N, C-alpha and C positions, 0 to 999 in steps of 0.2 A: 276519095278521102280515106285516110288510114283507119283501120279497125282499132280504136284505142282500147277497148275491152280485151281484145285478143292480145294486144301488145303488153298490157299489164301482166298478163298470165304467161307470155311465152317463155320467160327465163325460168319459171318454175317447171314448166313442162319440158323444156329442151335444154336448160343450162347444163345438167350433168352429162347429157349425151354429147353436147359440144366438146367437152374436154375429155370425156372418157375415150373418144376416138383419136385424140391427138397423141401420137407416140413420137418419140424422138429417135431417129436412126443415126443421123450424122450431123446434127445441128452443132455449129461451131460458135455461135454467138449467144451469150447469156442475155437474159432480159430482167429488168427491174421497172416497176411502175410506181409513180406518185399520183395519187388521186386527191383532189381538193373538194371538200364538201361544204355546204351551208348548214347552219343550225337554225330551225325555223319553228314558229308556232303552227301546230298542225291544223288549227282552225282557220288561219288567215294566210299562211305561207309567209308571213313577214319574218325577216331574219331577227334572231335574239342573240345578244352578246353574252353567250354561256359557255365558251370554249373551255375555260379553266375548270368549271364545274363539271362538264362532260368528261373532260380528260381525266380528272381525279376519280370519277365514278366507273370509268371503263375498266373492264375485267375480262379475263379469259384469253384464249389464243388471239394474238394480233394486237392486243391492247397496248403493249409496250412499243408498238411502231406507229401509234397515233401522236402527231406532233402539232404544235401551234402554227398558224399562218399569219398573214398580214394583219387580219382583223380578229376581233373577239368573237365574231359569229361564224368563224370558219375552222374546220379541222382538216389536217392532211394525213394521209396514210402512205406509209412507205413500205413497199413489198420487200421480201427477201429477193435474193438472186436465184433465177430459174432458167432452166433450159426447156422444160416441159410446159406446154400450155395448160395441161391439166393441173399441174401443181401450182401454176401462177393463178389460175382460176380459183382454186381452193383458198389460196392465201388472200386474194382480194375479198373473197366472201367472209373469211374470218374477221378481217379488219372492218369491213362494213357491218358485220353483225355486232362486234364489240361496241362500235360507235353508236349504232342505231339503238341497241339495247340501253346504253348509258343515256342517251337522249331521251328514250321513252320513259326512263325511270324518274325524270323530272318534268314530264308532260311535253316534251319537245320531240322534233323529228329530224332525222338526218336526211338531207335533200341533195341528190346528185344533179345539179343544174349549174350552167355556166354563169348565170347572173341571178341576183335577188329579184323576185317578181315585183316587189314593192317595198317601200319603206327604207330606201338606203340613199337618201339625199346627202349632199355635202361630204365632209370628211367622215369616214366611218370610224367606229371605235377601234382604235389600234391596239394590237397586242403590246404588252409591256416589254418592248425591245428598244434600246436606245437608236439602233440602226433605223427603225421605221420612222422614229421622230426626226431623225436626221434627213430621211427621204422627204418627209413632209415639209421641213424647213427649206430644203433646196428646190423642190419641184412644185410646191404650192398646190394649186387647184387641180393638177393632174391627179391628185390623190382623191378628188371628189367622186363619189360613187364607186370607188374601187372596192375590192373584196370579190373579185370575179374567180371563178373556179376552172382550172385546166386539168388535163391529164398529160403527164410528161412520161415518155417512154425512154428507158436507158438501154442501150444495146452495148455489149462488151466489146470494145475496140481499144485495147490498151496502148497501141502505138499512135502517138498524137499526129504524126505525119500522115499515117493512113487514115486517121480519124478526120482530119480536115479535108482530105481528098474524097472520102466517102461523102462528106458533107456536100461537096460540089455535085456529086451524082445525085443526091437526094433533093437538091433545091427545086427542080421542076415538079416534083411530086408533092411538095408541101401543101399547095392549094387543094389537091385531091383529098388529102388526109383531113384537112380542115373541113371541107365540104362534107365528107362522110360522117364526121364526128360532131357536127353543128348541133348545139343543144342549149341555145340561149336566145330565142326570138323575142322573149318578153322581158321587159325591165321597166322600172319606174311606173308600173301600173298600166302599161300599154304595149301593144305589138310595135316593136321598133322598125319593122320592115326588113330586118336582117335575120338570117337564120342563126348567125352567131354574133350577137351584140358584144359578147365577151372579147372577140377578136378586135373589134373597134375600140373598146375600153383599154385593152392592153396596148393597142397601137399608139396610144397617146404618149407612152414612154419612149425616150429618144432611140433606145436600141431594140425595141420590140418590133422586129421586121424580119423578113426573109434575109439570110445572111449574104454577104457579097461572095463573089468567087474568089477563093483563096489560092494564091499561087504556091503557097508553102506554109508550114507551121510558123516560120519566121514572119511571113506576111500577116498571118493571123494575129500573132502577138504584137506586131507593130500597130495594127489597128486597135487592138485592145488598149495599148499603151496610149495612143491618141485620144481615145474616148475618156480614159482616166485623167489625162492631162487637161483636156478641155472640159471636164466636169459634166459630161453627158451621162456618165455612170459614176456613182460614188465608190464602188468597189466591184470586184470581179463577179460577185453574186448577181449584179445588175446587168450582166451580158444577157439580154433577153432575146437574142436571135433565136428564130424558130427551130434551128438545129445548131448545136454547139457542142465542142468537147467539154465534158465536165471537168471542173477544177478540183473536185474532192474524191471522185472515184474514177476508175479507168474505163470510161464509157463515152459514147456519143449520145447526147440527149436530144430527143426530138420533142418540141414544145408547141406544136402547131394546133393542138386539138382542145376542144371543150372537154370538161369531165363528161364521161359517158353515163347515160342514164342507168344502164345495167352492167353487171360485171361481165356478162357474156359480150357485150359490145366493146368493152375495155379489152378483153382478150382478143377479139377480132382486130381492133386497132393495133395492139402490140404484135400480133402475128403478122400483119401486113407490114408493119414498120421493120420487123426483123427480116422479112423476106426482101424488102428494098435494100436494107443495109447489107445483108449477105451478098445479094446480087452485085451491089455496088462494090463491095470489098473484092469480089472476084474480078470485076472489071479493072479496079485499081491495080491489082497484082498482075493482070494480064497486059496492063499498059493501054487499056481502052480509055481514051479521053472522055471527060464528063462534058455534057452539052452546056455550053456557055450562054445561058439564058440571060437576056438583058435585064438589068435590075428593074427598070421601069415597067416592063411587061410582067415580071414576076410579081411586083407589088400590086399591079392591076389584076392579075389572076387571083392573088390572095384576097383582095377586096371583093372580087366577084364571088369567090367561094364563100366568104363571110356573108354576103348579101343573099345568095341563092341557095346555099348549101348543096346537097346532092340531089334535091328535087327540082332544080332549075338549070341554068346554063353554066358552062365553064369555059375558060380560055384555053385553047390548044397551043400550048407552048412549044412542044417537041416537033409537030409536023404542020401546024397551021398558021404559024406567025402570029398567033393571038386571036385566031378566029373563034367565034362563039359556037359551041357545040353542046349537046345535052351532057350534063355532068356525069350521068351514069355510064356514058360512052368512055369517058376518061377512067372511071373506076375499072371498066372492062379492060382497058389498056394496061392499067396497073396490074391487073390479075395476069394478063398475058406475059407481062415483063417478069413477074416474080414466080410464075407457075413452076418452072424447073426446080428452084430451091424449095418451094413449099411441098411439092411432091416428094423430093428427096428427104425432107425433114419429117414427113408424115403429117404435115399441117394442112395440106390442101383440102381434103374432104370436110374436116370439121369447120374450117374457116368459110368455105363456100356455103355450108349449111346455115351458118349464122348470117352470112351475108344475104342469102336468100330470104331470111326472115325479116331483115331490114328493108329489102326491097318490097316485101309483101306488106309489112305493117307500117312502114314509113320511118324516117329518121327521127331522132330525138326532137328536133325542131318541128317537124311535121306533126308529130304526136301532140306536142304542146299546143299548137295551133288548132288542131282538131278539137281538143278538149275545151279551148277557149271559144271556139266558133259555136259550140252547142248553145251556150246561154250568155256569153260575154262576160263570164265571171272568173276572176283570178282564182277563186277558191277551187274551181274545178281543175284548174291547171296545177294548183298545189297539191290536191289529192292525187292526181295522176303521178306527179313526180315522186311524192312520198310512197305511193304504192309500188312504183318501179324500183326505187331504191330498196325498199323493205323486201320486195320479192327477190331481188338479187341477193340480199343478205341471207335468205333462207333457201335458196335454190339447192 
């Protein structure tokens, strides 16, 4: 069982060293991160619809990059564009600190968790945006229990043809990223049996799935046009594929992960994503074909990743035809795949250091379950989550 007390403290002890060792020698791809958070009562962990109040109170560095999300009990942070993992880490901490301080000023807490632990039945209180009301009218009960929190990584690839081809190369690795970042086992007052219940909640939307294999950027656009014509999405913002070319910035956006409990784990995720994207981009430019993984097996692998996280089994899509193997073995394969790029960029050692801490202390999902197993109290999980988020803010 993971050492929960050790985990609450590890970002304070090790967070600065994680990024201080990350230097950029020849990184070609920029990084940006969106993190979504819950606002909760620190005594119970129940979500509180106070986003506007918190946003108005937020001050200091990073406060101007806190924005509203789908519900009134969420806030989102948008990082600046970075090439250095050290700078990205500092940026994430500034925004977490600004939001956490503003929440604390009114007796609330900022919580980095993929789902609300309790108290989110039915349609959540939506932010005052006509688009969200239109989504509710069109999609009905899909909106029930929404207000889940993810972590989206943007990698700078301005050429859209290259972007969709890199997407093809990333498809088989999406379940591994989800497994590693799983941080939402508890929702509606109980253990759901999944490491990432957020993935299941998001999966109810028609387009929230691993993307198809794109033959070209024209093929990509034809599929988007078909979804718009059929009403499965209301606008291009509803392209919820787990990796997609962004429509408003020149990036490829990877959307496969829960929000990470600590800033250090977010940097780990971002660094691995950039390593995958850089490796894929080099393969694209060298004419190396992407593995054409069957859609059905890819969806099955993503479901398995959401169920087991990194502490259970995974489906081997690249060499095993979907055979079940320990999830950590696939993480090790991912590391072997991206190691040349990570070493060249100076990211290898700090990312391995952070990953070893996750192996020792457990994933976000495992740590939540360990806290819950002690006494069967949601409050213990809430205290863990708040402590982790706050520690990250002050690391």
